[in-house]
N, CA, C and O of each residue as an XYZ file, in Angstrom:
292
protein
N     -18.552     -1.498      7.870
C     -17.418     -1.817      7.029
C     -17.884     -1.866      5.582
O     -18.892     -2.496      5.263
N     -17.153     -1.207      4.728
C     -17.401     -1.255      3.294
C     -16.605     -2.425      2.729
O     -15.406     -2.533      2.986
N     -17.242     -3.290      1.975
C     -16.573     -4.438      1.360
C     -16.648     -4.266     -0.147
O     -17.734     -4.107     -0.705
N     -15.485     -4.297     -0.812
C     -15.410     -4.103     -2.258
C     -14.706     -5.285     -2.911
O     -13.810     -5.890     -2.322
N     -15.113     -5.602     -4.116
C     -14.409     -6.608     -4.920
C     -13.536     -5.866     -5.920
O     -13.984     -4.915     -6.560
N     -12.308     -6.297     -6.051
C     -11.370     -5.696     -6.985
C     -10.604     -6.807     -7.680
O     -10.378     -7.870     -7.102
N     -10.209     -6.562     -8.912
C      -9.380     -7.488     -9.672
C      -7.948     -6.969     -9.674
O      -7.686     -5.839     -9.263
N      -7.030     -7.801    -10.139
C      -5.631     -7.403    -10.208
C      -5.485     -6.085    -10.952
O      -6.128     -5.871    -11.980
N      -4.649     -5.213    -10.439
C      -4.337     -3.885    -10.975
C      -5.454     -2.861    -10.776
O      -5.310     -1.723    -11.221
N      -6.546     -3.218    -10.133
C      -7.591     -2.245     -9.833
C      -7.262     -1.553     -8.515
O      -6.551     -2.097     -7.671
N      -7.795     -0.341     -8.356
C      -7.440      0.505     -7.212
C      -8.658      0.889     -6.391
O      -9.796      0.848     -6.857
N      -8.374      1.263     -5.158
C      -9.366      1.832     -4.253
C      -8.743      3.103     -3.681
O      -7.599      3.089     -3.228
N      -9.488      4.188     -3.701
C      -9.012      5.446     -3.115
C      -9.637      5.620     -1.736
O     -10.834      5.402     -1.548
N      -8.805      6.015     -0.777
C      -9.257      6.282      0.586
C      -8.953      7.741      0.873
O      -7.792      8.134      0.990
N      -9.992      8.531      0.984
C      -9.774      9.961      1.173
C      -9.134     10.563     -0.062
O      -9.296     10.061     -1.175
N      -8.398     11.655      0.153
C      -7.761     12.363     -0.956
C      -6.333     11.912     -1.230
O      -5.761     12.253     -2.266
N      -5.747     11.138     -0.298
C      -4.312     10.916     -0.433
C      -3.846      9.465     -0.307
O      -2.641      9.214     -0.329
N      -4.755      8.512     -0.177
C      -4.345      7.111     -0.044
C      -4.950      6.303     -1.187
O      -6.147      6.392     -1.462
N      -4.101      5.508     -1.851
C      -4.549      4.637     -2.935
C      -4.081      3.218     -2.619
O      -2.902      2.991     -2.345
N      -5.013      2.270     -2.659
C      -4.712      0.861     -2.436
C      -4.874      0.153     -3.777
O      -5.928      0.249     -4.405
N      -3.839     -0.558     -4.218
C      -3.853     -1.253     -5.502
C      -3.713     -2.755     -5.279
O      -2.854     -3.195     -4.515
N      -4.560     -3.544     -5.948
C      -4.408     -5.000     -5.919
C      -3.288     -5.329     -6.901
O      -3.455     -5.197     -8.114
N      -2.153     -5.755     -6.372
C      -0.979     -6.011     -7.195
C      -1.046     -7.399     -7.819
O      -0.772     -7.569     -9.007
N      -1.414     -8.398     -7.001
C      -1.456     -9.768     -7.507
C      -2.420    -10.592     -6.678
O      -2.526    -10.412     -5.464
N      -3.121    -11.495     -7.341
C      -3.986    -12.462     -6.667
C      -3.448    -13.839     -7.026
O      -3.324    -14.172     -8.205
N      -3.128    -14.643     -6.011
C      -2.564    -15.959     -6.245
C      -3.123    -16.920     -5.202
O      -2.772    -16.839     -4.025
N      -3.990    -17.825     -5.634
C      -4.605    -18.768     -4.700
C      -5.416    -18.036     -3.654
O      -6.326    -17.276     -3.985
N      -5.090    -18.263     -2.383
C      -5.829    -17.616     -1.304
C      -5.122    -16.370     -0.775
O      -5.467    -15.876      0.298
N      -4.136    -15.855     -1.518
C      -3.403    -14.664     -1.090
C      -3.605    -13.519     -2.067
O      -3.703    -13.719     -3.278
N      -3.664    -12.326     -1.518
C      -3.769    -11.109     -2.315
C      -2.614    -10.206     -1.920
O      -2.402     -9.944     -0.736
N      -1.878     -9.738     -2.890
C      -0.779     -8.810     -2.624
C      -1.277     -7.413     -2.976
O      -1.781     -7.184     -4.076
N      -1.134     -6.484     -2.035
C      -1.619     -5.131     -2.265
C      -0.483     -4.123     -2.135
O       0.500     -4.359     -1.433
N      -0.636     -3.011     -2.817
C       0.286     -1.887     -2.693
C      -0.488     -0.713     -2.127
O      -1.650     -0.504     -2.475
N       0.144      0.047     -1.264
C      -0.508      1.181     -0.633
C       0.334      2.418     -0.870
O       1.505      2.464     -0.493
N      -0.267      3.425     -1.499
C       0.376      4.721     -1.688
C      -0.233      5.661     -0.671
O      -1.447      5.870     -0.663
N       0.598      6.231      0.187
C       0.116      7.142      1.218
C       1.197      8.180      1.505
O       2.382      7.914      1.304
N       0.800      9.349      1.970
C       1.792     10.360      2.338
C       2.698      9.843      3.460
O       2.322      8.943      4.210
N       3.873     10.417      3.558
C       4.850      9.974      4.555
C       4.329     10.109      5.984
O       4.771      9.381      6.873
N       3.403     11.022      6.211
C       2.901     11.226      7.575
C       1.781     10.255      7.951
O       1.272     10.307      9.071
N       1.389      9.368      7.027
C       0.348      8.375      7.307
C       1.020      7.049      7.632
O       1.740      6.492      6.803
N       0.786      6.550      8.830
C       1.377      5.272      9.256
C       0.515      4.135      8.721
O      -0.701      4.125      8.912
N       1.152      3.177      8.051
C       0.466      2.006      7.511
C       1.090      0.776      8.159
O       2.278      0.509      7.979
N       0.285      0.024      8.916
C       0.774     -1.159      9.621
C      -0.132     -2.335      9.366
O      -1.340     -2.168      9.200
N       0.441     -3.534      9.333
C      -0.379     -4.740      9.339
C      -1.069     -4.811     10.691
O      -0.505     -4.388     11.700
N      -2.273     -5.338     10.719
C      -3.070     -5.372     11.942
C      -2.392     -6.142     13.064
O      -2.544     -5.796     14.236
N      -1.641     -7.189     12.713
C      -1.036     -8.012     13.762
C       0.172     -7.360     14.424
O       0.672     -7.872     15.426
N       0.647     -6.248     13.888
C       1.777     -5.553     14.483
C       1.275     -4.545     15.501
O       0.441     -3.695     15.188
N       1.778     -4.641     16.705
C       1.406     -3.729     17.773
C       2.263     -2.478     17.645
O       3.490     -2.569     17.599
N       1.631     -1.315     17.588
C       2.377     -0.072     17.420
C       3.383      0.147     18.536
O       4.424      0.761     18.300
N       3.110     -0.333     19.746
C       4.029     -0.151     20.864
C       5.322     -0.917     20.661
O       6.356     -0.528     21.205
N       5.291     -2.002     19.888
C       6.478     -2.821     19.647
C       7.290     -2.335     18.449
O       8.387     -2.833     18.197
N       6.754     -1.365     17.714
C       7.405     -0.893     16.503
C       8.492      0.128     16.828
O       8.303      1.008     17.668
N       9.626     -0.001     16.154
C      10.650      1.020     16.233
C      10.310      2.112     15.229
O       9.326      1.996     14.499
N      11.088      3.140     15.185
C      10.865      4.220     14.246
C      11.782      4.021     13.044
O      12.986      3.817     13.198
N      11.206      4.084     11.856
C      11.969      3.969     10.620
C      11.768      5.248      9.838
O      10.634      5.657      9.589
N      12.853      5.878      9.451
C      12.773      7.104      8.671
C      13.407      6.837      7.318
O      14.552      6.393      7.233
N      12.651      7.111      6.258
C      13.169      6.924      4.904
C      13.589      8.263      4.331
O      12.934      9.281      4.554
N      14.674      8.253      3.600
C      15.079      9.433      2.862
C      14.075      9.619      1.731
O      13.794      8.672      0.995
N      13.535     10.809      1.584
C      12.518     11.062      0.555
C      13.032     10.696     -0.835
O      12.242     10.308     -1.696
N      14.324     10.810     -1.068
C      14.889     10.477     -2.382
C      14.818      8.976     -2.646
O      14.900      8.553     -3.799
N      14.667      8.156     -1.591
C      14.633      6.704     -1.752
C      13.243      6.191     -2.107
O      13.097      5.038     -2.515
N      12.229      7.022     -1.959
C      10.864      6.583     -2.234
C      10.627      6.480     -3.738
O      11.092      7.321     -4.507
N       9.898      5.439     -4.150
C       9.573      5.233     -5.552
C       8.070      5.229     -5.731
O       7.350      4.727     -4.868
N       7.577      5.782     -6.840
C       6.143      5.671     -7.117
C       5.757      4.211     -7.296
O       6.584      3.399     -7.709
N       4.517      3.869     -6.992
C       4.061      2.481     -7.037
C       4.234      1.862     -8.425
O       4.533      0.672     -8.527
N       4.052      2.646     -9.502
C       4.193      2.053    -10.841
C       5.630      1.604    -11.095
O       5.840      0.652    -11.847
N       6.625      2.257    -10.494
C       8.006      1.796    -10.656
C       8.262      0.554     -9.830
O       9.008     -0.328    -10.253
N       7.643      0.469     -8.635
C       7.801     -0.715     -7.811
C       7.170     -1.930     -8.482
O       7.643     -3.053     -8.307
N       6.100     -1.708     -9.253
C       5.399     -2.790     -9.925
C       6.006     -3.118    -11.286
O       5.607     -4.093    -11.924
N       6.961     -2.317    -11.730
C       7.613     -2.574    -13.004
C       6.812     -2.060    -14.190
O       7.107     -2.410    -15.332
N       5.797     -1.231    -13.932
C       4.992     -0.662    -15.017
C       5.690      0.583    -15.564
O       6.505      1.202    -14.880
N       5.364      0.934    -16.787
C       5.924      2.137    -17.363
C       4.894      3.241    -17.324
O       3.690      2.985    -17.287
N       5.370      4.463    -17.331
C       4.423      5.576    -17.372
C       4.662      6.615    -16.355
O       3.926      7.600    -16.296
């Protein structure tokens, strides 16, 4: 396992198409944002894939992470 330290707004790239951003650090909680292609499933570890339903998003509804974070650019 690779262990990295990151500060708020810093990023980690996974492969060519996944970016993990530290959105906020507050006490003992870290809020992260994950940018990944639509064909990459991203789940919290405690969620069992067998219990998950299928959710399909309209591509027009997707927003870049900087818009979700309220950043400009």
